[in-house]
N, CA, C and O atoms as a GROMACS GRO file, in nm:
protein
  628
    1MET      N    1   7.768   8.506   9.624
    1MET     CA    2   7.745   8.391   9.706
    1MET      C    3   7.874   8.341   9.775
    1MET      O    4   7.870   8.295   9.889
    2ALA      N    5   7.985   8.350   9.704
    2ALA     CA    6   8.114   8.306   9.759
    2ALA      C    7   8.153   8.389   9.880
    2ALA      O    8   8.211   8.337   9.976
    3VAL      N    9   8.122   8.517   9.876
    3VAL     CA   10   8.160   8.603   9.988
    3VAL      C   11   8.080   8.567  10.112
    3VAL      O   12   8.136   8.566  10.222
    4GLU      N   13   7.952   8.538  10.099
    4GLU     CA   14   7.870   8.500  10.214
    4GLU      C   15   7.918   8.366  10.272
    4GLU      O   16   7.925   8.350  10.394
    5THR      N   17   7.950   8.272  10.187
    5THR     CA   18   7.997   8.141  10.232
    5THR      C   19   8.130   8.158  10.308
    5THR      O   20   8.148   8.100  10.415
    6PHE      N   21   8.221   8.235  10.251
    6PHE     CA   22   8.348   8.256  10.319
    6PHE      C   23   8.329   8.330  10.449
    6PHE      O   24   8.390   8.296  10.550
    7SER      N   25   8.244   8.432  10.448
    7SER     CA   26   8.221   8.510  10.568
    7SER      C   27   8.167   8.422  10.682
    7SER      O   28   8.209   8.436  10.797
    8SER      N   29   8.074   8.332  10.650
    8SER     CA   30   8.019   8.242  10.748
    8SER      C   31   8.129   8.145  10.800
    8SER      O   32   8.137   8.119  10.920
    9PHE      N   33   8.210   8.093  10.709
    9PHE     CA   34   8.322   8.003  10.748
    9PHE      C   35   8.418   8.079  10.836
    9PHE      O   36   8.463   8.025  10.937
   10TYR      N   37   8.452   8.201  10.802
   10TYR     CA   38   8.542   8.283  10.880
   10TYR      C   39   8.488   8.304  11.022
   10TYR      O   40   8.560   8.284  11.120
   11LYS      N   41   8.363   8.345  11.032
   11LYS     CA   42   8.301   8.370  11.162
   11LYS      C   43   8.298   8.243  11.248
   11LYS      O   44   8.317   8.248  11.370
   12GLN      N   45   8.275   8.128  11.182
   12GLN     CA   46   8.267   8.003  11.254
   12GLN      C   47   8.401   7.959  11.310
   12GLN      O   48   8.406   7.904  11.420
   13TYR      N   49   8.510   7.981  11.238
   13TYR     CA   50   8.638   7.922  11.274
   13TYR      C   51   8.749   8.023  11.314
   13TYR      O   52   8.858   7.982  11.354
   14TYR      N   53   8.722   8.150  11.304
   14TYR     CA   54   8.825   8.248  11.339
   14TYR      C   55   8.878   8.229  11.480
   14TYR      O   56   8.999   8.219  11.499
   15ARG      N   57   8.789   8.223  11.578
   15ARG     CA   58   8.830   8.215  11.718
   15ARG      C   59   8.910   8.086  11.743
   15ARG      O   60   9.009   8.088  11.817
   16LEU      N   61   8.869   7.974  11.683
   16LEU     CA   62   8.942   7.849  11.699
   16LEU      C   63   9.083   7.861  11.643
   16LEU      O   64   9.179   7.822  11.709
   17ILE      N   65   9.097   7.914  11.524
   17ILE     CA   66   9.229   7.926  11.460
   17ILE      C   67   9.315   8.022  11.540
   17ILE      O   68   9.433   7.994  11.560
   18LEU      N   69   9.262   8.132  11.585
   18LEU     CA   70   9.337   8.227  11.667
   18LEU      C   71   9.383   8.162  11.796
   18LEU      O   72   9.497   8.182  11.838
   19THR      N   73   9.297   8.085  11.861
   19THR     CA   74   9.332   8.016  11.985
   19THR      C   75   9.445   7.917  11.966
   19THR      O   76   9.539   7.912  12.046
   20VAL      N   77   9.436   7.838  11.861
   20VAL     CA   78   9.541   7.741  11.830
   20VAL      C   79   9.672   7.813  11.800
   20VAL      O   80   9.779   7.771  11.844
   21ALA      N   81   9.664   7.921  11.724
   21ALA     CA   82   9.784   7.998  11.692
   21ALA      C   83   9.848   8.056  11.819
   21ALA      O   84   9.970   8.058  11.833
   22GLN      N   85   9.764   8.105  11.913
   22GLN     CA   86   9.814   8.159  12.038
   22GLN      C   87   9.890   8.051  12.117
   22GLN      O   88   9.990   8.080  12.183
   23GLN      N   89   9.842   7.929  12.111
   23GLN     CA   90   9.907   7.822  12.185
   23GLN      C   91  10.044   7.786  12.129
   23GLN      O   92  10.128   7.729  12.199
   24ARG      N   93  10.067   7.819  12.002
   24ARG     CA   94  10.186   7.780  11.935
   24ARG      C   95  10.289   7.892  11.915
   24ARG      O   96  10.404   7.866  11.878
   25LEU      N   97  10.246   8.016  11.939
   25LEU     CA   98  10.334   8.128  11.913
   25LEU      C   99  10.358   8.209  12.041
   25LEU      O  100  10.277   8.204  12.134
   26PRO      N  101  10.469   8.283  12.045
   26PRO     CA  102  10.505   8.352  12.170
   26PRO      C  103  10.419   8.477  12.203
   26PRO      O  104  10.414   8.518  12.319
   27SER      N  105  10.354   8.535  12.105
   27SER     CA  106  10.280   8.658  12.135
   27SER      C  107  10.145   8.660  12.066
   27SER      O  108  10.124   8.596  11.964
   28PHE      N  109  10.055   8.736  12.126
   28PHE     CA  110   9.919   8.748  12.071
   28PHE      C  111   9.922   8.815  11.934
   28PHE      O  112   9.847   8.775  11.845
   29SER      N  113  10.007   8.914  11.916
   29SER     CA  114  10.013   8.982  11.786
   29SER      C  115  10.065   8.887  11.679
   29SER      O  116  10.018   8.892  11.565
   30ASP      N  117  10.160   8.801  11.713
   30ASP     CA  118  10.205   8.700  11.617
   30ASP      C  119  10.092   8.606  11.580
   30ASP      O  120  10.075   8.571  11.463
   31ALA      N  121  10.013   8.566  11.680
   31ALA     CA  122   9.898   8.479  11.655
   31ALA      C  123   9.795   8.545  11.564
   31ALA      O  124   9.738   8.481  11.476
   32GLU      N  125   9.773   8.674  11.587
   32GLU     CA  126   9.677   8.748  11.500
   32GLU      C  127   9.727   8.755  11.358
   32GLU      O  128   9.651   8.735  11.263
   33ASP      N  129   9.856   8.784  11.342
   33ASP     CA  130   9.916   8.791  11.207
   33ASP      C  131   9.906   8.656  11.138
   33ASP      O  132   9.869   8.649  11.020
   34LEU      N  133   9.939   8.551  11.209
   34LEU     CA  134   9.932   8.418  11.152
   34LEU      C  135   9.789   8.380  11.114
   34LEU      O  136   9.766   8.322  11.008
   35THR      N  137   9.694   8.413  11.199
   35THR     CA  138   9.553   8.384  11.169
   35THR      C  139   9.507   8.460  11.046
   35THR      O  140   9.432   8.405  10.965
   36ALA      N  141   9.549   8.584  11.032
   36ALA     CA  142   9.516   8.659  10.912
   36ALA      C  143   9.573   8.594  10.787
   36ALA      O  144   9.507   8.589  10.683
   37GLU      N  145   9.696   8.544  10.798
   37GLU     CA  146   9.758   8.474  10.685
   37GLU      C  147   9.683   8.346  10.650
   37GLU      O  148   9.663   8.316  10.532
   38VAL      N  149   9.641   8.271  10.750
   38VAL     CA  150   9.565   8.147  10.726
   38VAL      C  151   9.436   8.179  10.651
   38VAL      O  152   9.402   8.110  10.555
   39PHE      N  153   9.364   8.283  10.695
   39PHE     CA  154   9.238   8.317  10.627
   39PHE      C  155   9.260   8.383  10.492
   39PHE      O  156   9.172   8.377  10.406
   40ARG      N  157   9.374   8.446  10.472
   40ARG     CA  158   9.406   8.498  10.337
   40ARG      C  159   9.422   8.380  10.242
   40ARG      O  160   9.372   8.382  10.129
   41ILE      N  161   9.493   8.277  10.287
   41ILE     CA  162   9.512   8.159  10.203
   41ILE      C  163   9.377   8.090  10.178
   41ILE      O  164   9.348   8.045  10.067
   42ALA      N  165   9.296   8.085  10.283
   42ALA     CA  166   9.163   8.022  10.270
   42ALA      C  167   9.077   8.101  10.170
   42ALA      O  168   9.007   8.041  10.089
   43TRP      N  169   9.082   8.233  10.174
   43TRP     CA  170   9.006   8.311  10.078
   43TRP      C  171   9.050   8.282   9.935
   43TRP      O  172   8.967   8.264   9.847
   44LYS      N  173   9.180   8.277   9.913
   44LYS     CA  174   9.233   8.247   9.779
   44LYS      C  175   9.186   8.111   9.734
   44LYS      O  176   9.141   8.094   9.621
   45TYR      N  177   9.196   8.014   9.821
   45TYR     CA  178   9.157   7.876   9.792
   45TYR      C  179   9.006   7.872   9.757
   45TYR      O  180   8.966   7.808   9.660
   46HIS      N  181   8.929   7.938   9.836
   46HIS     CA  182   8.782   7.941   9.816
   46HIS      C  183   8.746   8.016   9.686
   46HIS      O  184   8.659   7.973   9.610
   47SER      N  185   8.814   8.128   9.664
   47SER     CA  186   8.782   8.206   9.542
   47SER      C  187   8.826   8.134   9.415
   47SER      O  188   8.782   8.169   9.306
   48ASP      N  189   8.915   8.033   9.428
   48ASP     CA  190   8.953   7.950   9.314
   48ASP      C  191   8.852   7.839   9.290
   48ASP      O  192   8.870   7.756   9.201
   49GLY      N  193   8.744   7.836   9.370
   49GLY     CA  194   8.637   7.741   9.350
   49GLY      C  195   8.646   7.615   9.437
   49GLY      O  196   8.569   7.521   9.416
   50ASN      N  197   8.734   7.613   9.531
   50ASN     CA  198   8.747   7.496   9.619
   50ASN      C  199   8.659   7.508   9.741
   50ASN      O  200   8.624   7.617   9.787
   51GLU      N  201   8.624   7.392   9.793
   51GLU     CA  202   8.537   7.384   9.913
   51GLU      C  203   8.620   7.399  10.041
   51GLU      O  204   8.724   7.335  10.055
   52LEU      N  205   8.576   7.479  10.131
   52LEU     CA  206   8.644   7.498  10.259
   52LEU      C  207   8.591   7.400  10.362
   52LEU      O  208   8.471   7.371  10.367
   53ASN      N  209   8.682   7.350  10.446
   53ASN     CA  210   8.641   7.265  10.558
   53ASN      C  211   8.747   7.278  10.668
   53ASN      O  212   8.859   7.323  10.642
   54LEU      N  213   8.711   7.238  10.788
   54LEU     CA  214   8.797   7.255  10.902
   54LEU      C  215   8.927   7.173  10.892
   54LEU      O  216   9.033   7.226  10.926
   55PRO      N  217   8.925   7.049  10.848
   55PRO     CA  218   9.054   6.975  10.838
   55PRO      C  219   9.155   7.047  10.743
   55PRO      O  220   9.274   7.056  10.772
   56TRP      N  221   9.105   7.095  10.632
   56TRP     CA  222   9.191   7.166  10.539
   56TRP      C  223   9.246   7.294  10.604
   56TRP      O  224   9.365   7.322  10.594
   57LEU      N  225   9.160   7.370  10.671
   57LEU     CA  226   9.199   7.495  10.736
   57LEU      C  227   9.303   7.467  10.845
   57LEU      O  228   9.400   7.542  10.859
   58TYR      N  229   9.282   7.361  10.922
   58TYR     CA  230   9.376   7.325  11.024
   58TYR      C  231   9.513   7.288  10.968
   58TYR      O  232   9.616   7.319  11.028
   59GLN      N  233   9.514   7.221  10.853
   59GLN     CA  234   9.643   7.188  10.787
   59GLN      C  235   9.712   7.314  10.740
   59GLN      O  236   9.834   7.325  10.751
   60VAL      N  237   9.636   7.410  10.687
   60VAL     CA  238   9.696   7.539  10.646
   60VAL      C  239   9.758   7.607  10.770
   60VAL      O  240   9.868   7.662  10.762
   61LEU      N  241   9.688   7.603  10.881
   61LEU     CA  242   9.740   7.663  11.005
   61LEU      C  243   9.872   7.595  11.044
   61LEU      O  244   9.969   7.662  11.078
   62ARG      N  245   9.876   7.463  11.037
   62ARG     CA  246   9.999   7.391  11.072
   62ARG      C  247  10.114   7.433  10.978
   62ARG      O  248  10.228   7.453  11.022
   63ASN      N  249  10.083   7.445  10.848
   63ASN     CA  250  10.187   7.486  10.753
   63ASN      C  251  10.237   7.626  10.780
   63ASN      O  252  10.357   7.650  10.777
   64VAL      N  253  10.147   7.718  10.807
   64VAL     CA  254  10.185   7.857  10.836
   64VAL      C  255  10.265   7.866  10.963
   64VAL      O  256  10.363   7.940  10.969
   65VAL      N  257  10.225   7.791  11.066
   65VAL     CA  258  10.302   7.788  11.191
   65VAL      C  259  10.440   7.732  11.164
   65VAL      O  260  10.539   7.786  11.214
   66GLY      N  261  10.450   7.627  11.086
   66GLY     CA  262  10.580   7.569  11.050
   66GLY      C  263  10.668   7.672  10.977
   66GLY      O  264  10.788   7.681  11.003
   67ASN      N  265  10.609   7.748  10.887
   67ASN     CA  266  10.685   7.852  10.819
   67ASN      C  267  10.735   7.957  10.917
   67ASN      O  268  10.847   8.006  10.904
   68GLU      N  269  10.651   7.991  11.016
   68GLU     CA  270  10.696   8.089  11.116
   68GLU      C  271  10.808   8.035  11.201
   68GLU      O  272  10.903   8.107  11.233
   69TYR      N  273  10.800   7.910  11.239
   69TYR     CA  274  10.910   7.848  11.314
   69TYR      C  275  11.039   7.852  11.232
   69TYR      O  276  11.146   7.886  11.284
   70ARG      N  277  11.028   7.818  11.106
   70ARG     CA  278  11.149   7.819  11.021
   70ARG      C  279  11.203   7.961  11.007
   70ARG      O  280  11.325   7.979  11.007
   71ARG      N  281  11.116   8.060  10.996
   71ARG     CA  282  11.161   8.199  10.986
   71ARG      C  283  11.235   8.241  11.110
   71ARG      O  284  11.341   8.303  11.101
   72THR      N  285  11.181   8.208  11.227
   72THR     CA  286  11.247   8.246  11.350
   72THR      C  287  11.377   8.171  11.369
   72THR      O  288  11.475   8.226  11.420
   73THR      N  289  11.378   8.045  11.328
   73THR     CA  290  11.503   7.967  11.333
   73THR      C  291  11.609   8.030  11.247
   73THR      O  292  11.725   8.040  11.288
   74ARG      N  293  11.571   8.074  11.127
   74ARG     CA  294  11.666   8.137  11.037
   74ARG      C  295  11.721   8.266  11.102
   74ARG      O  296  11.841   8.295  11.094
   75ALA      N  297  11.633   8.342  11.164
   75ALA     CA  298  11.677   8.465  11.230
   75ALA      C  299  11.772   8.434  11.344
   75ALA      O  300  11.870   8.506  11.366
   76ASP      N  301  11.742   8.326  11.419
   76ASP     CA  302  11.833   8.286  11.527
   76ASP      C  303  11.965   8.241  11.473
   76ASP      O  304  12.069   8.273  11.530
   77GLN      N  305  11.965   8.165  11.364
   77GLN     CA  306  12.088   8.120  11.302
   77GLN      C  307  12.169   8.240  11.253
   77GLN      O  308  12.291   8.243  11.268
   78PHE      N  309  12.100   8.337  11.195
   78PHE     CA  310  12.170   8.458  11.148
   78PHE      C  311  12.235   8.529  11.266
   78PHE      O  312  12.348   8.576  11.258
   79SER      N  313  12.161   8.536  11.376
   79SER     CA  314  12.216   8.602  11.497
   79SER      C  315  12.340   8.529  11.546
   79SER      O  316  12.438   8.591  11.585
   80GLN      N  317  12.334   8.396  11.543
   80GLN     CA  318  12.450   8.319  11.589
   80GLN      C  319  12.568   8.334  11.496
   80GLN      O  320  12.682   8.343  11.541
   81ARG      N  321  12.542   8.338  11.365
   81ARG     CA  322  12.651   8.346  11.269
   81ARG      C  323  12.714   8.483  11.264
   81ARG      O  324  12.836   8.497  11.254
   82PHE      N  325  12.632   8.583  11.271
   82PHE     CA  326  12.683   8.721  11.256
   82PHE      C  327  12.694   8.795  11.388
   82PHE      O  328  12.749   8.905  11.394
   83GLY      N  329  12.641   8.734  11.490
   83GLY     CA  330  12.652   8.794  11.621
   83GLY      C  331  12.540   8.893  11.650
   83GLY      O  332  12.491   8.961  11.559
   84ASP      N  333  12.501   8.901  11.773
   84ASP     CA  334  12.397   8.992  11.814
   84ASP      C  335  12.436   9.139  11.787
   84ASP      O  336  12.349   9.224  11.766
   85GLN      N  337  12.564   9.166  11.786
   85GLN     CA  338  12.608   9.301  11.759
   85GLN      C  339  12.560   9.353  11.623
   85GLN      O  340  12.515   9.467  11.610
   86MET      N  341  12.569   9.266  11.523
   86MET     CA  342  12.522   9.306  11.390
   86MET      C  343  12.375   9.334  11.386
   86MET      O  344  12.331   9.434  11.330
   87LEU      N  345  12.295   9.244  11.446
   87LEU     CA  346  12.152   9.260  11.442
   87LEU      C  347  12.105   9.382  11.523
   87LEU      O  348  12.007   9.447  11.487
   88ASN      N  349  12.176   9.410  11.630
   88ASN     CA  350  12.134   9.520  11.715
   88ASN      C  351  12.212   9.648  11.690
   88ASN      O  352  12.202   9.744  11.766
   89SER      N  353  12.288   9.648  11.584
   89SER     CA  354  12.375   9.763  11.564
   89SER      C  355  12.305   9.895  11.544
   89SER      O  356  12.359  10.000  11.578
   90PHE      N  357  12.184   9.891  11.490
   90PHE     CA  358  12.116  10.016  11.471
   90PHE      C  359  12.073  10.075  11.607
   90PHE      O  360  12.058  10.196  11.620
   91ALA      N  361  12.054   9.990  11.705
   91ALA     CA  362  12.016  10.039  11.837
   91ALA      C  363  12.138  10.081  11.919
   91ALA      O  364  12.126  10.148  12.021
   92GLU      N  365  12.255  10.040  11.873
   92GLU     CA  366  12.378  10.071  11.948
   92GLU      C  367  12.440  10.196  11.889
   92GLU      O  368  12.371  10.290  11.848
   93SER      N  369  12.571  10.196  11.887
   93SER     CA  370  12.644  10.311  11.845
   93SER      C  371  12.637  10.325  11.692
   93SER      O  372  12.620  10.226  11.620
   94PRO      N  373  12.650  10.448  11.643
   94PRO     CA  374  12.656  10.469  11.498
   94PRO      C  375  12.774  10.397  11.432
   94PRO      O  376  12.766  10.358  11.315
   95ASP      N  377  12.882  10.379  11.508
   95ASP     CA  378  12.999  10.311  11.454
   95ASP      C  379  12.969  10.165  11.415
   95ASP      O  380  13.010  10.118  11.309
   96SER      N  381  12.896  10.094  11.504
   96SER     CA  382  12.865   9.954  11.475
   96SER      C  383  12.765   9.944  11.360
   96SER      O  384  12.772   9.850  11.281
   97ALA      N  385  12.672  10.039  11.350
   97ALA     CA  386  12.578  10.039  11.237
   97ALA      C  387  12.654  10.060  11.107
   97ALA      O  388  12.626   9.996  11.006
   98LEU      N  389  12.752  10.150  11.110
   98LEU     CA  390  12.832  10.172  10.991
   98LEU      C  391  12.915  10.049  10.958
   98LEU      O  392  12.932  10.017  10.840
   99GLU      N  393  12.964   9.981  11.055
   99GLU     CA  394  13.041   9.857  11.031
   99GLU      C  395  12.955   9.752  10.965
   99GLU      O  396  12.999   9.684  10.872
  100MET      N  397  12.832   9.736  11.012
  100MET     CA  398  12.744   9.640  10.952
  100MET      C  399  12.713   9.677  10.808
  100MET      O  400  12.717   9.592  10.719
  101ARG      N  401  12.683   9.802  10.785
  101ARG     CA  402  12.657   9.848  10.647
  101ARG      C  403  12.781   9.826  10.559
  101ARG      O  404  12.769   9.785  10.443
  102ARG      N  405  12.899   9.854  10.613
  102ARG     CA  406  13.021   9.833  10.538
  102ARG      C  407  13.036   9.690  10.500
  102ARG      O  408  13.066   9.659  10.384
  103LEU      N  409  13.015   9.598  10.594
  103LEU     CA  410  13.028   9.459  10.570
  103LEU      C  411  12.932   9.412  10.461
  103LEU      O  412  12.972   9.339  10.370
  104LEU      N  413  12.807   9.454  10.471
  104LEU     CA  414  12.709   9.415  10.369
  104LEU      C  415  12.741   9.476  10.234
  104LEU      O  416  12.714   9.414  10.131
  105GLN      N  417  12.798   9.594  10.231
  105GLN     CA  418  12.836   9.659  10.106
  105GLN      C  419  12.949   9.583  10.034
  105GLN      O  420  12.966   9.596   9.912
  106LEU      N  421  13.026   9.503  10.108
  106LEU     CA  422  13.132   9.424  10.046
  106LEU      C  423  13.078   9.310   9.963
  106LEU      O  424  13.147   9.256   9.877
  107LEU      N  425  12.953   9.274   9.990
  107LEU     CA  426  12.891   9.164   9.917
  107LEU      C  427  12.838   9.216   9.782
  107LEU      O  428  12.800   9.332   9.770
  108PRO      N  429  12.834   9.130   9.683
  108PRO     CA  430  12.770   9.169   9.558
  108PRO      C  431  12.623   9.203   9.582
  108PRO      O  432  12.562   9.152   9.676
  109LEU      N  433  12.567   9.290   9.497
  109LEU     CA  434  12.432   9.338   9.515
  109LEU      C  435  12.331   9.225   9.530
  109LEU      O  436  12.245   9.231   9.618
  110GLN      N  437  12.338   9.122   9.447
  110GLN     CA  438  12.241   9.013   9.455
  110GLN      C  439  12.246   8.941   9.592
  110GLN      O  440  12.142   8.906   9.648
  111GLU      N  441  12.365   8.920   9.642
  111GLU     CA  442  12.378   8.853   9.771
  111GLU      C  443  12.334   8.945   9.885
  111GLU      O  444  12.270   8.900   9.980
  112ARG      N  445  12.364   9.069   9.876
  112ARG     CA  446  12.320   9.168   9.976
  112ARG      C  447  12.166   9.172   9.981
  112ARG      O  448  12.107   9.170  10.089
  113GLU      N  449  12.104   9.179   9.865
  113GLU     CA  450  11.957   9.183   9.859
  113GLU      C  451  11.898   9.055   9.912
  113GLU      O  452  11.794   9.058   9.978
  114LEU      N  453  11.961   8.941   9.885
  114LEU     CA  454  11.914   8.814   9.936
  114LEU      C  455  11.915   8.813  10.090
  114LEU      O  456  11.819   8.768  10.152
  115ILE      N  457  12.022   8.861  10.149
  115ILE     CA  458  12.032   8.870  10.297
  115ILE      C  459  11.924   8.964  10.350
  115ILE      O  460  11.859   8.933  10.450
  116TYR      N  461  11.903   9.077  10.287
  116TYR     CA  462  11.797   9.169  10.329
  116TYR      C  463  11.662   9.100  10.323
  116TYR      O  464  11.585   9.108  10.418
  117MET      N  465  11.631   9.031  10.212
  117MET     CA  466  11.502   8.966  10.198
  117MET      C  467  11.481   8.859  10.305
  117MET      O  468  11.373   8.847  10.362
  118ALA      N  469  11.585   8.782  10.333
  118ALA     CA  470  11.570   8.670  10.424
  118ALA      C  471  11.564   8.715  10.569
  118ALA      O  472  11.486   8.661  10.646
  119TYR      N  473  11.646   8.814  10.609
  119TYR     CA  474  11.659   8.845  10.752
  119TYR      C  475  11.597   8.978  10.794
  119TYR      O  476  11.562   8.993  10.911
  120TRP      N  477  11.584   9.069  10.707
  120TRP     CA  478  11.523   9.198  10.747
  120TRP      C  479  11.376   9.204  10.703
  120TRP      O  480  11.292   9.259  10.774
  121GLU      N  481  11.348   9.148  10.588
  121GLU     CA  482  11.212   9.153  10.536
  121GLU      C  483  11.134   9.028  10.571
  121GLU      O  484  11.014   9.020  10.543
  122ASP      N  485  11.201   8.929  10.633
  122ASP     CA  486  11.137   8.807  10.680
  122ASP      C  487  11.060   8.730  10.572
  122ASP      O  488  10.956   8.670  10.601
  123LEU      N  489  11.111   8.731  10.451
  123LEU     CA  490  11.047   8.654  10.345
  123LEU      C  491  11.087   8.509  10.357
  123LEU      O  492  11.199   8.476  10.397
  124THR      N  493  10.994   8.421  10.322
  124THR     CA  494  11.025   8.279  10.323
  124THR      C  495  11.106   8.242  10.201
  124THR      O  496  11.116   8.319  10.105
  125GLY      N  497  11.164   8.124  10.205
  125GLY     CA  498  11.242   8.076  10.089
  125GLY      C  499  11.156   8.070   9.965
  125GLY      O  500  11.202   8.102   9.856
  126GLN      N  501  11.029   8.028   9.980
  126GLN     CA  502  10.939   8.022   9.865
  126GLN      C  503  10.908   8.162   9.812
  126GLN      O  504  10.902   8.183   9.690
  127GLU      N  505  10.890   8.256   9.901
  127GLU     CA  506  10.862   8.394   9.855
  127GLU      C  507  10.983   8.452   9.781
  127GLU      O  508  10.969   8.514   9.676
  128ILE      N  509  11.102   8.430   9.838
  128ILE     CA  510  11.221   8.479   9.773
  128ILE      C  511  11.239   8.412   9.636
  128ILE      O  512  11.272   8.478   9.538
  129ALA      N  513  11.216   8.281   9.632
  129ALA     CA  514  11.228   8.207   9.506
  129ALA      C  515  11.131   8.263   9.401
  129ALA      O  516  11.167   8.274   9.284
  130ALA      N  517  11.011   8.296   9.440
  130ALA     CA  518  10.915   8.354   9.348
  130ALA      C  519  10.961   8.490   9.297
  130ALA      O  520  10.945   8.522   9.179
  131ILE      N  521  11.018   8.570   9.385
  131ILE     CA  522  11.066   8.701   9.347
  131ILE      C  523  11.184   8.688   9.250
  131ILE      O  524  11.193   8.760   9.150
  132LEU      N  525  11.276   8.594   9.281
  132LEU     CA  526  11.397   8.580   9.199
  132LEU      C  527  11.377   8.490   9.078
  132LEU      O  528  11.463   8.485   8.990
  133GLY      N  529  11.266   8.420   9.073
  133GLY     CA  530  11.241   8.331   8.960
  133GLY      C  531  11.327   8.207   8.961
  133GLY      O  532  11.375   8.162   8.857
  134CYS      N  533  11.346   8.151   9.082
  134CYS     CA  534  11.427   8.030   9.095
  134CYS      C  535  11.359   7.939   9.194
  134CYS      O  536  11.252   7.972   9.244
  135SER      N  537  11.419   7.826   9.223
  135SER     CA  538  11.361   7.731   9.320
  135SER      C  539  11.401   7.769   9.463
  135SER      O  540  11.500   7.839   9.484
  136PRO      N  541  11.324   7.721   9.561
  136PRO     CA  542  11.361   7.744   9.701
  136PRO      C  543  11.494   7.680   9.735
  136PRO      O  544  11.566   7.733   9.819
  137VAL      N  545  11.529   7.570   9.673
  137VAL     CA  546  11.660   7.507   9.697
  137VAL      C  547  11.771   7.603   9.651
  137VAL      O  548  11.871   7.622   9.721
  138THR      N  549  11.753   7.661   9.536
  138THR     CA  550  11.852   7.758   9.484
  138THR      C  551  11.864   7.875   9.580
  138THR      O  552  11.976   7.923   9.604
  139VAL      N  553  11.756   7.922   9.635
  139VAL     CA  554  11.759   8.032   9.734
  139VAL      C  555  11.841   7.990   9.855
  139VAL      O  556  11.925   8.067   9.902
  140ARG      N  557  11.818   7.868   9.908
  140ARG     CA  558  11.895   7.823  10.024
  140ARG      C  559  12.044   7.819   9.994
  140ARG      O  560  12.125   7.861  10.076
  141VAL      N  561  12.080   7.768   9.876
  141VAL     CA  562  12.221   7.759   9.840
  141VAL      C  563  12.281   7.898   9.827
  141VAL      O  564  12.391   7.922   9.877
  142ARG      N  565  12.212   7.988   9.760
  142ARG     CA  566  12.261   8.124   9.744
  142ARG      C  567  12.275   8.197   9.878
  142ARG      O  568  12.371   8.270   9.900
  143LEU      N  569  12.178   8.176   9.966
  143LEU     CA  570  12.182   8.238  10.098
  143LEU      C  571  12.300   8.183  10.178
  143LEU      O  572  12.369   8.260  10.246
  144MET      N  573  12.324   8.054  10.172
  144MET     CA  574  12.436   7.995  10.243
  144MET      C  575  12.567   8.057  10.190
  144MET      O  576  12.654   8.092  10.270
  145ARG      N  577  12.581   8.069  10.059
  145ARG     CA  578  12.702   8.129  10.004
  145ARG      C  579  12.717   8.274  10.044
  145ARG      O  580  12.828   8.319  10.073
  146ALA      N  581  12.608   8.348  10.046
  146ALA     CA  582  12.614   8.490  10.087
  146ALA      C  583  12.659   8.503  10.230
  146ALA      O  584  12.739   8.590  10.262
  147ARG      N  585  12.607   8.416  10.318
  147ARG     CA  586  12.648   8.420  10.460
  147ARG      C  587  12.795   8.387  10.473
  147ARG      O  588  12.866   8.451  10.552
  148LYS      N  589  12.842   8.289  10.399
  148LYS     CA  590  12.985   8.255  10.405
  148LYS      C  591  13.071   8.369  10.358
  148LYS      O  592  13.173   8.397  10.420
  149LYS      N  593  13.032   8.436  10.249
  149LYS     CA  594  13.109   8.550  10.202
  149LYS      C  595  13.111   8.662  10.306
  149LYS      O  596  13.214   8.726  10.328
  150ALA      N  597  12.997   8.686  10.370
  150ALA     CA  598  12.993   8.790  10.475
  150ALA      C  599  13.084   8.755  10.593
  150ALA      O  600  13.149   8.842  10.650
  151GLN      N  601  13.087   8.628  10.629
  151GLN     CA  602  13.176   8.586  10.737
  151GLN      C  603  13.322   8.604  10.700
  151GLN      O  604  13.401   8.652  10.781
  152VAL      N  605  13.357   8.567  10.577
  152VAL     CA  606  13.496   8.584  10.532
  152VAL      C  607  13.532   8.732  10.530
  152VAL      O  608  13.641   8.770  10.574
  153ALA      N  609  13.442   8.815  10.481
  153ALA     CA  610  13.466   8.960  10.476
  153ALA      C  611  13.481   9.018  10.615
  153ALA      O  612  13.562   9.108  10.637
  154ASP      N  613  13.403   8.966  10.709
  154ASP     CA  614  13.410   9.016  10.847
  154ASP      C  615  13.544   8.978  10.911
  154ASP      O  616  13.605   9.059  10.981
  155ARG      N  617  13.590   8.856  10.888
  155ARG     CA  618  13.719   8.812  10.944
  155ARG      C  619  13.835   8.890  10.882
  155ARG      O  620  13.933   8.921  10.949
  156ALA      N  621  13.823   8.922  10.752
  156ALA     CA  622  13.929   8.990  10.682
  156ALA      C  623  13.931   9.140  10.717
  156ALA      O  624  14.034   9.208  10.708
  157GLY      N  625  13.814   9.188  10.757
  157GLY     CA  626  13.792   9.328  10.773
  157GLY      C  627  13.854   9.405  10.876
  157GLY      O  628  13.831   9.526  10.886
   0.00000   0.00000   0.00000
């Protein structure tokens, strides 16, 4: 019975959620991905025995959009801090790709993995915190320290 209820809810609101996501995101594929995430969360919520409704679903959409904005902001901040050269190094010369790898290798393994999770794997602070078994605040502090160490290593390098 839960599957039929969710299926009906999905069919009723999918187009609306996708349209709202399209209005808030730069590309259709981003909107599709975000919509899929919203309905994944809705399925989990529903399968836990909770009642689905449009106001709740819209709030989930707002939260997921907010997370996406924060993710892209973090990526932009990373680009500003480390320069476009580092982010695009794989598309450029092999020497710059090697330089980026060298710089990251100077960091301790935990900090290097944290940077990979945050900027290459696009995990949220909450997702990283769950993986590392710590709070999102701790993740932010550790990430800030890792970025500072990478900057120092780059200047010294």
